[in-house]
C-alpha positions in Angstrom: -49.3 -22.4 20.7 -46.0 -21.9 22.2 -42.7 -22.1 20.2 -39.2 -21.3 20.7 -37.8 -17.8 19.3 -35.1 -18.5 16.6 -33.6 -15.9 14.3 -35.4 -12.6 14.3 -37.0 -11.8 17.6 -38.3 -8.4 16.6 -42.0 -9.4 17.0 -41.2 -10.6 20.4 -39.2 -7.4 21.3 -42.0 -5.2 20.1 -44.5 -7.1 22.2 -42.3 -6.8 25.2 -42.7 -3.1 25.1 -45.9 -3.4 27.1 -44.4 -3.5 30.5 -41.4 -3.8 32.9 -41.2 -7.7 32.6 -41.0 -7.3 29.0 -38.2 -4.8 29.3 -36.2 -7.6 31.2 -37.0 -10.2 28.5 -36.1 -7.9 25.5 -32.8 -6.7 27.0 -31.8 -10.3 27.5 -33.1 -11.2 24.1 -30.9 -8.6 22.6 -27.9 -9.7 24.6 -28.1 -13.4 24.0 -30.5 -14.2 21.3 -30.9 -17.9 20.6 -27.3 -18.8 20.7 -26.7 -20.0 24.3 -28.1 -23.1 26.0 -28.7 -21.2 29.3 -30.9 -18.5 27.5 -34.2 -19.6 26.3 -37.0 -17.5 24.9 -40.5 -18.6 23.7 -43.5 -16.9 22.3 -47.2 -17.9 22.6 -49.6 -17.2 19.7 -53.4 -17.6 19.7 -54.0 -17.8 16.0 -52.1 -15.1 14.4 -51.9 -12.8 17.7 -48.8 -12.9 19.7 -50.2 -13.1 23.4 -47.1 -13.9 25.6 -43.3 -14.0 25.8 -41.3 -15.9 28.2 -37.5 -15.6 28.9 -35.5 -17.9 31.1 -31.8 -17.3 31.9 -30.2 -19.9 34.0 -33.6 -21.2 35.3 -34.9 -17.6 36.3 -37.9 -17.3 34.2 -39.7 -13.9 33.2 -43.2 -13.8 31.8 -44.8 -10.9 29.7 -48.3 -11.7 29.0 -51.3 -9.8 27.6 -54.9 -10.3 28.7 -55.7 -12.6 25.9 -53.0 -15.0 26.7 -53.9 -18.7 27.3 -52.8 -18.9 30.9 -53.8 -22.8 31.1 -51.3 -23.4 28.3 -48.7 -21.1 29.9 -49.0 -22.7 33.2 -48.6 -26.4 31.7 -45.7 -25.3 29.5 -43.9 -23.7 32.4 -44.4 -26.7 34.8 -43.1 -28.8 31.9 -40.1 -26.9 31.2 -39.4 -25.9 34.7 -37.8 -22.9 36.4 -36.0 -21.8 39.5 -38.1 -18.7 39.8 -40.7 -17.1 37.8 -41.5 -13.3 37.8 -44.4 -11.7 36.3 -47.5 -9.5 37.0 -49.2 -10.4 40.1 -52.4 -10.9 38.3 -50.8 -13.0 35.7 -49.4 -15.3 38.4 -52.8 -15.7 39.8 -54.1 -16.7 36.6 -51.4 -19.2 36.2 -52.5 -20.8 39.6 -49.0 -20.5 41.0 -48.6 -19.3 44.6 -46.3 -16.2 45.2 -43.2 -16.6 47.2 -42.5 -12.8 47.2 -44.3 -9.8 45.7 -44.1 -6.0 45.5 -44.8 -2.9 43.5 -43.8 -1.6 40.1 -42.9 2.2 40.4 -42.3 4.5 37.6 -40.4 7.8 37.4 -43.0 10.5 36.7 -42.0 13.8 38.3 -38.4 13.4 39.7 -37.6 15.7 42.8 -34.1 17.1 43.5 -32.4 15.4 46.3 -30.2 17.3 48.9 -27.3 14.6 48.8 -24.1 15.6 47.5 -22.9 12.7 45.5 -19.1 11.9 44.9 -19.2 9.3 42.2 -16.3 6.9 41.6 -15.5 7.2 38.0 -13.6 4.0 37.5 -14.3 0.9 39.6 -14.2 -2.9 39.2 -17.5 -5.0 39.0 -16.7 -6.7 42.2 -17.0 -3.2 44.0 -20.6 -3.0 43.1 -21.2 -6.8 43.7 -19.8 -6.4 47.2 -22.4 -3.7 48.1 -25.4 -5.4 46.6 -24.3 -8.7 48.3 -24.1 -7.0 51.7 -27.6 -5.8 51.1 -28.9 -9.2 50.2 -29.8 -8.4 46.6 -27.7 -11.3 45.0 -29.2 -14.6 44.4 -27.7 -18.1 44.5 -24.5 -18.6 42.3 -21.8 -16.4 43.7 -19.8 -13.8 42.0 -18.7 -15.5 38.7 -22.2 -16.2 37.3 -23.0 -12.5 38.4 -19.9 -11.1 36.8 -20.5 -13.1 33.5 -24.1 -11.8 33.1 -23.2 -8.2 34.1 -20.3 -8.2 31.6 -22.5 -9.4 28.9 -25.2 -6.8 29.4 -22.5 -4.2 29.7 -21.0 -5.1 26.5 -24.5 -5.1 24.8 -25.0 -1.5 26.3 -28.1 -2.4 28.2 -26.8 -1.9 31.7 -24.9 0.9 33.7 -23.9 1.1 37.3 -23.0 4.1 39.5 -21.0 3.9 42.6 -20.9 6.6 45.3 -18.0 7.2 47.8 -18.4 8.6 51.3 -15.5 9.2 53.5 -13.1 7.5 51.2 -15.0 4.3 51.0 -17.4 2.6 48.5 -20.7 3.5 50.1 -23.7 3.1 47.8 -24.7 2.0 44.3 -27.5 1.8 41.8 -27.9 0.2 38.4 -29.8 0.5 35.2 -30.2 -3.3 35.1 -32.0 -3.4 31.7 -32.3 -0.9 28.9 -34.1 -1.3 25.5 -35.0 1.2 23.0 -38.1 2.3 24.9 -37.5 1.5 28.4 -35.2 1.4 31.4 -35.5 -1.0 34.5 -33.6 0.1 37.6 -32.2 -1.9 40.4 -29.3 -3.0 42.3 -30.0 0.0 44.7 -27.9 -0.5 47.9 -26.0 1.3 50.7 -23.8 -0.2 53.3 -25.4 0.1 56.7 -22.9 2.6 58.1 -23.7 5.2 55.2 -27.5 4.8 55.2 -29.8 8.0 55.8 -27.5 10.3 53.9 -29.5 10.3 50.7 -26.9 8.4 48.6 -29.2 5.8 47.2 -31.8 8.4 46.4 -29.3 10.6 44.6 -28.0 7.7 42.6 -31.6 6.5 41.5 -32.7 10.1 40.7 -29.6 10.4 38.5 -30.2 7.2 36.7 -33.9 7.9 36.3 -33.3 11.4 35.0 -31.0 10.0 32.4 -33.7 7.5 31.3 -36.3 10.1 31.1 -34.1 12.4 29.1 -33.7 9.7 26.5 -37.5 9.5 26.3 -37.6 6.0 27.9 -40.2 4.7 30.5 -38.1 4.4 33.5 -39.2 1.8 36.2 -38.1 -0.3 39.2 -39.4 -3.1 41.2 -39.5 -2.6 44.9 -41.0 -4.4 47.8 -44.6 -3.7 48.9 -43.5 -2.1 52.3 -42.0 1.1 53.4 -39.5 1.2 50.6 -42.4 2.2 48.2 -42.7 5.4 50.1 -39.0 6.2 49.5 -39.5 5.9 45.8 -42.6 7.9 46.0 -40.5 10.6 47.7 -38.1 10.6 44.8 -41.0 11.2 42.2 -41.9 7.6 41.4 -45.6 6.2 41.2 -46.9 2.9 41.6 -48.2 1.5 38.3 -48.4 -2.3 38.8 -47.6 -5.2 41.1 -45.1 -7.8 40.6 -45.0 -11.4 42.2 -42.3 -14.2 42.2 -42.8 -17.9 42.5 -40.2 -20.5 42.9 -39.1 -24.1 42.2 -41.0 -25.9 39.4 -39.0 -28.8 38.4 -39.4 -29.4 34.6 -39.1 -32.5 32.5 -37.3 -31.1 29.4 
């Protein structure tokens, strides 16, 4: 049975501690709760056992599911409600019967290595300065600056996101973010460097700094990356591959 989360979402948040997809859902649940039309959260139970949690923000859905989840029911429900994108474990997407449009690796900070980059951090900056860098790197989806700013501001106020901006030769050059942070985990992302400043270790230095902060707080610290040479970059920083993610797109719902 699948039902909406209303009121106390502590059971869903506890279930979401299991993986990186749950980190994203739990952080959003803490930010928005059930008080916004664009933010929807559902739980699946089989008997008394919670087996899956779904979060959908402005059409972008995330699934955190255990092995005992009813994937036939989840697939039917997701098709019925619809989504612009759906992100989850690759094996979960396969069980749902959806074709992936993109996939990659989940990497986890294990033994961080020192980087040789000398970072000059910008202590005060506007969100637009971060947005411009990640936009130049193609890391921003559809919708433009204002929707991104609204979401970023909400997460910032809730204390579940942080951004670092590095300056090089007097210019904004590179950024990295703790996109989602919960009581037990941190999901890093938004890692980008302008083309003219690449190869100087800036992004690696920023990621290492954010990952070290997460580990120092005793939190599982992870990042989603493509399944290509970028995985080797994160391995070089002290991350290990622990899972695989997939995204599928464009299921138009009826409710």
